[in-house]
N, C-alpha and C positions, 0 to 999 in steps of 0.2 A: 351686274349691269344696273345702271341707274334708270334706263328707259328701254323698253322692249317694243319692237314692231314685229308681231307674230303673223307670219304668212302661212296660208294653208287654204282649206283645212287639211288637205293631203298633199302629196307630191305630184309632180308631172301635171297632167291636164286637170287634175282635181285641186290644184294649188294655185298660188300666185295672187290670191286675194288677201287683203288685210283682215285677219280674223279678230285681232285685238291689238291695242296699243296702250302703253302707259307704264307705270312702275311695276315691278314684280308684285307688290302688294295689291295693285289694282287688277293685274292680269288674273290672279287667282279667283276673282269673282266673276270672270267671264266664262259662262257655261259652254261656249263654242270653241274654246281654246284648249287644245291638247297640252300646250305648254303650261297653261294655267293649272291644269289637273296635276301635272308633274310638280310644279312649283308649290302647290298646296302641301305635298308630302315633304318637300325639302325645307320649306319655311316654317313648318310647325314643329 
């Protein structure tokens, strides 16, 4: 993806808020993003 809008932080009632947005390279620096944590492993 060129641009990510990460919703969360969890599913259901604990989700639906924008946790992070930006390129994958930007998302990895967001400490609140579970997606960012995953992408760190994939992009490195």
